[in-house]
C-alpha positions as CSV (number, residue, x, y, z in Angstrom):
1,M,3.5,-9.4,-32.8
2,I,0.6,-7.5,-34.5
3,T,-0.7,-10.8,-35.8
4,I,-0.7,-12.4,-32.4
5,R,-2.6,-9.4,-30.9
6,Y,-5.3,-9.7,-33.6
7,I,-5.6,-13.4,-32.9
8,A,-6.0,-12.7,-29.1
9,L,-8.7,-10.0,-29.8
10,I,-10.7,-12.3,-32.2
11,V,-10.5,-15.2,-29.7
12,C,-11.7,-13.0,-26.8
13,L,-14.6,-11.6,-28.9
14,F,-15.6,-15.2,-29.9
15,I,-15.6,-16.3,-26.3
16,C,-17.8,-13.4,-25.3
17,K,-20.3,-14.4,-28.1
18,M,-20.4,-17.9,-26.7
19,G,-21.7,-16.5,-23.5
20,F,-18.7,-16.6,-21.2
21,C,-18.5,-12.9,-20.7
22,Q,-21.9,-13.0,-18.9
23,H,-20.4,-14.8,-16.0
24,E,-17.0,-15.0,-14.2
25,V,-14.3,-12.9,-15.8
26,S,-10.8,-12.0,-14.5
27,F,-8.0,-10.0,-15.8
28,E,-4.5,-10.5,-14.6
29,Q,-1.1,-9.0,-15.4
30,Y,2.3,-10.1,-14.1
31,H,5.6,-8.2,-14.2
32,F,8.8,-10.3,-14.2
33,V,11.9,-8.5,-12.8
34,G,15.3,-10.1,-12.2
35,S,18.8,-9.0,-11.6
36,G,20.6,-8.5,-14.9
37,Q,17.5,-9.8,-16.8
38,P,15.1,-8.0,-19.1
39,Y,11.7,-6.9,-17.8
40,T,8.8,-9.1,-19.0
41,Y,5.1,-8.3,-19.0
42,M,2.6,-11.3,-18.9
43,P,-1.2,-10.7,-19.2
44,V,-3.7,-13.5,-18.6
45,M,-7.5,-13.4,-19.1
46,H,-10.0,-16.0,-17.7
47,Y,-13.6,-16.8,-18.5
48,R,-16.0,-19.2,-16.9
49,N,-19.7,-19.7,-17.5
50,T,-22.5,-21.0,-15.3
51,K,-22.0,-24.5,-16.6
52,N,-18.3,-24.3,-15.6
53,W,-16.9,-24.3,-19.1
54,Y,-13.6,-22.5,-18.9
55,A,-11.3,-20.5,-21.2
56,E,-7.9,-18.9,-20.6
57,A,-5.9,-16.6,-22.9
58,R,-2.2,-15.8,-22.2
59,Y,0.6,-13.8,-23.7
60,N,4.4,-14.1,-23.0
61,Y,3.6,-17.2,-20.9
62,E,4.9,-20.3,-22.5
63,D,7.6,-18.2,-24.2
64,L,8.2,-14.5,-25.1
65,Q,6.0,-13.1,-27.9
66,T,3.7,-16.2,-27.7
67,F,-0.1,-16.2,-27.5
68,S,-1.8,-19.2,-26.0
69,L,-5.4,-20.3,-25.6
70,F,-6.6,-23.0,-23.2
71,L,-10.1,-24.6,-22.9
72,G,-11.5,-26.9,-20.3
73,K,-14.2,-27.5,-17.7
74,A,-14.1,-27.0,-14.0
75,F,-15.2,-29.6,-11.5
76,K,-15.7,-28.2,-8.0
77,G,-17.2,-28.8,-4.5
78,D,-17.9,-26.5,-1.6
79,Q,-18.3,-28.1,1.8
80,A,-15.8,-28.0,4.7
81,L,-13.1,-28.3,2.0
82,T,-13.6,-26.1,-1.0
83,W,-12.0,-27.7,-4.1
84,S,-11.7,-27.1,-7.9
85,L,-10.2,-29.3,-10.6
86,V,-9.8,-27.9,-14.2
87,P,-8.4,-30.2,-16.9
88,L,-7.2,-28.2,-19.9
89,V,-6.2,-28.5,-23.5
90,G,-4.6,-25.7,-25.5
91,G,-2.3,-24.4,-28.2
92,S,0.3,-21.7,-28.6
93,V,1.4,-19.5,-31.6
94,G,4.4,-17.2,-31.8
95,R,7.9,-17.8,-30.7
96,F,6.7,-21.1,-29.4
97,N,4.3,-23.1,-31.5
98,G,2.8,-26.1,-29.9
99,L,0.0,-28.1,-28.1
100,S,-0.5,-28.5,-24.4
101,T,-2.5,-30.4,-21.8
102,G,-2.8,-29.2,-18.2
103,L,-4.5,-29.5,-14.9
104,N,-5.3,-26.7,-12.4
105,I,-6.0,-27.7,-8.7
106,D,-7.3,-25.4,-6.0
107,L,-8.0,-26.4,-2.4
108,E,-9.2,-24.2,0.5
109,Y,-9.8,-25.1,4.1
110,D,-10.6,-22.4,6.6
111,K,-7.8,-19.8,6.1
112,F,-5.4,-22.2,4.3
113,Y,-5.2,-22.7,0.6
114,F,-3.2,-24.9,-1.8
115,S,-2.9,-24.3,-5.5
116,A,-1.1,-26.2,-8.3
117,Q,-0.8,-25.9,-12.0
118,S,0.8,-28.6,-14.1
119,Q,1.3,-28.4,-17.9
120,Y,2.9,-30.6,-20.6
121,S,3.6,-28.8,-23.9
122,V,4.9,-30.2,-27.2
123,S,6.4,-28.0,-29.9
124,T,4.9,-28.4,-33.5
125,S,7.9,-26.6,-35.1
126,V,10.6,-28.2,-37.2
127,Y,12.9,-28.4,-34.1
128,K,10.8,-30.6,-31.8
129,N,10.9,-29.9,-28.2
130,Q,8.7,-30.6,-25.2
131,F,8.6,-29.5,-21.6
132,L,6.8,-30.2,-18.3
133,Y,6.1,-27.3,-16.0
134,S,4.4,-27.1,-12.6
135,W,3.7,-24.3,-10.2
136,S,2.5,-25.0,-6.7
137,E,2.0,-22.9,-3.5
138,V,0.6,-23.1,0.0
139,G,-0.6,-20.0,1.7
140,Y,-2.4,-18.7,4.8
141,Q,-4.9,-15.8,4.8
142,S,-4.1,-14.2,8.1
143,F,-6.3,-11.2,7.4
144,R,-8.9,-10.4,4.8
145,W,-6.5,-8.1,3.1
146,L,-3.2,-10.0,3.7
147,Y,-2.0,-13.6,2.9
148,A,1.5,-15.2,2.7
149,G,3.0,-18.5,1.9
150,V,5.6,-20.5,-0.1
151,S,5.9,-21.5,-3.8
152,L,7.8,-23.9,-5.9
153,Q,8.3,-23.9,-9.7
154,H,9.5,-27.0,-11.5
155,T,10.5,-27.1,-15.2
156,A,11.8,-30.1,-17.0
157,D,13.0,-30.4,-20.6
158,R,15.5,-32.3,-22.6
159,I,17.9,-29.4,-22.9
160,E,18.2,-27.9,-19.4
161,G,17.0,-31.0,-17.4
162,N,15.2,-30.4,-14.1
163,I,15.0,-26.9,-12.6
164,L,13.5,-26.2,-9.2
165,D,12.9,-22.7,-8.1
166,P,11.6,-22.3,-4.5
167,G,10.1,-19.0,-3.4
168,V,8.2,-17.0,-0.9
169,L,5.1,-14.9,-1.4
170,I,3.0,-12.2,0.1
171,G,-0.3,-10.8,-1.2
172,F,-2.6,-7.9,-0.6
173,T,-6.3,-7.9,-1.3
174,F,-8.5,-4.8,-1.7
175,N,-12.1,-5.7,-2.6
176,K,-11.8,-7.2,-6.1
177,V,-8.1,-6.3,-6.6
178,T,-5.3,-8.6,-5.6
179,I,-1.6,-7.7,-5.6
180,P,0.7,-10.8,-5.2
181,V,4.4,-10.4,-4.8
182,Y,6.8,-13.4,-5.4
183,S,10.5,-13.8,-4.8
184,F,12.1,-16.9,-6.2
185,V,15.4,-18.3,-5.2
186,P,15.5,-15.3,-2.8
187,F,18.9,-16.2,-1.2
188,N,20.7,-16.6,-4.5
189,K,22.2,-13.9,-6.7
190,E,20.0,-15.2,-9.5
191,R,16.9,-14.3,-7.5
192,Y,13.9,-12.8,-9.5
193,F,10.5,-11.3,-8.6
194,I,7.0,-11.6,-10.1
195,V,4.5,-8.8,-9.2
196,G,0.9,-9.2,-10.2
197,L,-2.1,-6.8,-10.5
198,N,-5.2,-9.0,-10.7
199,I,-8.9,-8.0,-11.0
200,E,-11.7,-10.5,-10.6
201,L,-15.5,-9.9,-10.9
202,N,-16.0,-12.8,-8.5
203,H,-13.3,-12.4,-5.9
204,K,-11.5,-15.4,-4.4
205,K,-8.1,-16.4,-3.0
206,P,-5.4,-16.4,-5.7
207,S,-4.6,-19.6,-7.5
208,A,-1.5,-21.0,-9.2
209,K,-3.2,-21.5,-12.5
210,N,-2.5,-18.0,-13.5
211,Y,1.2,-17.8,-13.0
212,P,3.7,-17.7,-15.9
213,V,6.0,-20.3,-17.2
214,V,8.4,-18.1,-19.1
215,K,11.6,-16.8,-17.6
216,A,13.6,-13.9,-18.9
217,E,16.7,-14.9,-20.9
């Protein structure tokens, strides 16, 4: 775990040297809580420069005790419909070692927003494994400080097959701080919650790109 933390620190310092830290920066942390399941902490860091080059570092995301780094470029427009597409490539080291490709999508129209994250990861370890993961959500910003909506997580791999987890969400915004609260499979005894504490230098509506793949065992 110490090695992974050193890698994360070196990567973040390198990104800052490349000029990303002069522009858009966000720090996010998610707390996974489920009935009869261990608590999991998942931090995520984002950087974007003025030319829209993008970097994202994660921990405990693809799997527990796993550090991941993704790089990509954002393509966006801002008219009646505000949109952003970010294709990504990345890698993971730790409990899960592998390579990934992904796509982040964000759409906003008036007080409505749609966000989706899709990711395909392939293990590079001796025991080969791959999985497809997506997180999508639709929400409505009823007040400047309050939004709500619905979410859906989809995970597919060769071992467990297809898993669909529907959920509901509510979020609170205070200046540059956002606190999202998710409840997945809320009407099932296996329900679980994800609570976030997110800080952005350039504040905007939350997006699915930040949300974790890993589930407590």
